[in-house]
N, C-alpha and C positions, 0 to 999 in steps of 0.2 A: 132442684133435683131433676135428674135426667135418666132416661133409659138409653143405653148405648148398645148398638149392634156392632160387634167386632168381627170382621171377616178375614183379616190378614194376620200379620205377625204377632199382634197383641193377643191372639188366641193361645200363644205359647205361654205356659204358666210362668216360666222363668222370666220372660220379658215383661209380662203383665205385672208380676210382683215388683220388679225393678222400677217400672214406670209408675205404678200406682203408689208405691211406697208402703205396701202392706201385704201380708200373706193373701193368697187367692182365697183361702178359707174365710177371710173377713169380708169377701165380696159376694153379693147375691148373683151367682152365675148360673146359666142354664143354656143348653143347646137351642139354637133357633135357626130359621132360614128366611131368606129374602127372595121371593119369587120375582122372575123377570129381570134378574141381574146375573152377571158373571164376574168371577174373580180371576184375574190373569196376572202373570208376571209383567211388570213394566219392562219393556224391551231394553236390554243392555244393563239392567239393574238387578239387585238382589232383594227387591221388595215387590209387593203386589199392588194392584189398583182394582177398583170395582167400576163396572159400567153397566148401563142398561142393556139388556139382551133378552128379547122375548123367548119364551119356551125354555129358559135356563133358570137354575136356582143357585143362589149363593148360600153355602153352609157357613155358620158362624156361631158366635157366642153372644148371648144377651146378658148385659149387666143391668140389673134393675136398681133404680133409686140411687144413682151415683150423684154425689154432692160434695161440697166443701173442697178440701185439699185434694182428694182423690180425683175429682172432676177437673180441677185446675191443673193437676199434673198430667192427666191424659190429654187435655187440650194443649198444654205446653208442648208435649211430645209430638203431636200431630199437626196442629194448625200452622205452626211456623214453617213447615216443610211443604207447603203448597196444597193443603187440604182444607175443605170447608165442611161444616156440619149441615146436613140436610135431613128433613123429616121423612120418615118412611113408616110402613107398617110391616112388622115381621111376624112370622108364624112360630109360636112356641107350643110346647106340649099342652098348654092351657088355653090355646086360642090366639087370636090376633093381639099384638101389642104395639102401641105407638112408640116409636123409638127414633133415635138420630143415628146417622152414619157419617163417617169421615170420607167424603168424596174428593177425589183429586180435582184440582182446578183444571178447566178445559185447556187442552193443548200442551200440557206439561210433558206428558209421556205417552208413548204408544203401547197398546196392549199386545202382549205376546201370547205364549202358550198358557194353558190352564194352570193356575197356581196350586202348589202342593205344600202344605204346612210341614209335612214330613221331610220333603226335600230341603225346605228352608232350614228346618231344625238341624239337619245333618250338615249342610254346606255353609250356612250363614250365621247360625246362632253363636258358634264359638267366637266369631269376630264381633257380632252385634252386642254380646253381653258386655264387652269392654267399651264399645263406642256409646252404647245407651247409658252406661254408668256415668261416663263423662258428660253426656248431654244432660242427664238429670241432676248432675252436680251443679248446674247453672240455674236450676229452678229457683225462682225468687230473686235472682241476681241479674239475669239477662233476659231479653225477649226471645221468643221462639225464632223470630226472623233473624236475629243476630246470631243465634246458635247455628241456624241453617247456613249462614254465610261462612261460618268457621268449620263446617262439617268436613271439608276436605282434610284439614289437619287433624281433626278429631279422629277420622278414620285411619290416618297415618299413624297416630299414636296408639290407637287400638290394635293395629296390625303389629306394631313393635311389641306390645304386651303379649300378643298371641304367639309371636315368634319366640319370645323369651320363655314362654311356658313349655315350648317344645325343644329348647336347647338341651342337648345331652353331652355337654363338654365334660371331659374327665376331671376327677379330683385326685390325681395320683400324688402330686407334691403338696397341693393345698390341704388345709386342715379338714375339709369336708363340712365345715359349718355352713348352714343353709338359712333360707329365709325364715324358717321356723325358730331360728336362734335370735331373731330380731323382734322386739316388742314395740309396736307402733302405738304410741300414746295418743297423739293427735296430729292432724294435718290441716294446713290452711293454704289456700291459693293466694299468692301475693299479686300475680299478674296473669291474666288470661287474654291472649290475643292470638296472633299467628303461632306463638309459642306459649308455653306455660312456665311459670316459676312458682314453686311451692316451698313451704317450710314444713319440715317433718320433725316432730319431737319423738325421740325413741331411746330405747336402751338396747344393747346387744351383748352377746356373750363375748368374753375376753379369752385370750389364749391360755391364761392361767386358771380358767374355770370359773372365775367370778363374773359378775355383771357390771357393765359400765354404768356411770352416772347417766342421768337424762341428758341427751345431746340434742341441740337445736341445729338442724342442718338444712340449708337451702339447696334446692336441686332444680336444675334446668330440665324440663320434660320435653324431649324432642322425639321425633320418629326415627326409625332406622333409615339408612341411606345406602345406596349402591354406588360404587365407583368402577369405572371401566377405563383401562389404559389400552387403546388400540395399538396393535403391533402387527407389522407385516414381516413375517419371517423370511420371505424371499428377498426383500429389499433391505431388511434389517433396519426398519424405520419404526418410529412411534409417532402418535399424534397427541399433542398437548392442546388444551384449550386455555384461553386467557379471558378473564372477566374481572370487573370491579367487585371488590368484596368489602363488606362493612366491617369485618373484624380488623383487618389491617388499617382501614381508614380510622376507625374509632380509637385504635391504639396510637395513632399518630404516625404511621408508616408513610414515608414520603412517596412510596410507589404502591398504592393500594390496589393495583391490578395484579392479579395472581395467576401464575401458571399452575394448572391443575389437571387431574384426569377428568373425564366426563363423570358427572355425578348428579344424583337426584334422590328425592325422598321416595320411599317405597309406599305406594298408595294402599289404602285399605283393600284387602283381598288379593293383592298383587304379590308375586314372588320376587325375590331379589334379582333373579335372572331376567324375568320379564321387564322389570324396571330398568335394568341395564340396557336391554335392547331398545326399549322405548326412548330412554334419555339419549342414547347414541344417535338415533334418528333425529330427535328434536334439536339437539345441539349442533350436530355436524352433517346430518343427511347421510351418514355412513351406515352401511349394512354390515353387521358383525357375522362372521361365519360360524364361530363357536366361542364360548367363554371358558377360560381357564381359571378355576377358583384359586385365589391367593389365601385369604383368611377372613375371619370375622373378628372385629376388635372394637373395644371402646376407645374413643379418642381421648377423652378427658374424664375418666371415671370418678374423679374426686367431686365433681359437681354436675355432671351431665349424663342423661340416659342414652345419649346418641351412640348407636353402634353402626359401624361401616361393614358392608359386605363387598369386598374388593375382588375384582377380576382383571385379568388381561384378556382383551378381546382380539382374537385373530381376525385380521381384515386385510383388504387390498388397499394399499396407500400409494397410488401413483403421484406424480408431481402436482397434479391439479386437484388433489383431494382436500387441500386446506381451503378455508374460506370463512365467510361470516354465517352465523346461525343463531339459534336460540328461539324459545317459545315467546311469541309476541305477547300473548295474554299474561305471561309471567314477567314481562318487562325485562327479558334476558337480552343481553347484547354480548355475543360471544364471538371471539376470533379463534380459529384453530390453526395450529402450526404442525407441519410434518417435517421431522428432523431425524437424523441418524441416531441410533442408540448411543453411539459414542458421544455425540454432542449432548444428548440428554444427560448422560452421566457427568459430563464436564460442567453442566449447569448445576447439578447437585453439588459438585465440589466447590464451585464458585459461590454458592449460596443464593443464586438467582432463583432456583427452585427451592422454595421454603414451605411447601405444602406437604404435610405429613403423609396423607394417603398416596400422593404421587411419589414421594421418596421411597416409601415402603414398596410400592408397586414396581418401581424401577430396580430396587435391590433384589426383589423376588425374580424379576425378569433377568437380571444379571446371573442369578443362579440357574435358571431354567432355560436360558436363551439357546444353548447348543441343542438341547433336547427338542425344543420347538422348531429350530431350523432344520434339524435332521428329519423331523416328522413331515 
């Protein structure tokens, strides 16, 4: 049994309930303060840290008598991500209380400005409620350290769910049936690594007004991705990138190196546009002047959550713009090609370009090319 002093995001009732696995009303909570300490934003991150700082006071929440699964769940959420428990004495309304605090391990992060739980709730909770839900789904199955190693993709998938919540695409031709017309009976994770594979057991409304039988459907859980096709309207050129791809290789394609647009996963808290600019620099070193939106679309909606946000990126493409690139830490080996628009379309006709986002982007460019050149 432990007393825990929570100074950061776990003071938020929604997150505390999600992590603890029970309503806040089931926990013995009360306001408390830890003198001689300061709570700050970790520089460059959306979470706080606590540090010793004389003449300052850390406001927080005291949980009394935490034990069993609740304690194990809180430790799982915190300790695997670079925090350690330390003994402190906090001040409560009833006097001093011996407690423990999750302190960041030395040297992991730098302290920034004073932390605000209100700002965090406004700017970060919408994403965190999705990422924390996936993190806690691994409780009892994976170690906290293993979950921390996977957190990049967890954030990417959380971002995709958040983007989906804010999609306002029309239903003028479609029936208007919504997620409320699907009854999820059970869900199980078949594989959890860089990607997720789940089986969902469900019923859904049918067009004739009846309900379907129980369906067992496997689904590939991926994040959203951005694609960018660089185009130079003055020279009428495009840039394509070439790299080895597992999909063609596993299919048995004799040429598993694919011609593609620049592409990358949208990180947690990142916009599709910011992702496009970042990936363009990482893969080619190219600076995009502006992004022309093409469309957002599911590539394989029958079994994958993956949605592409595609753009044409207006850029300067001189003769020496092509070269080698890619993020070394992601083991990318990328070669870029600068070719005329006409040659790119010829490669579509010949079948050498067989990448769907690239074909779609080139067909959009064929429609909009004169407008972009006149501009």
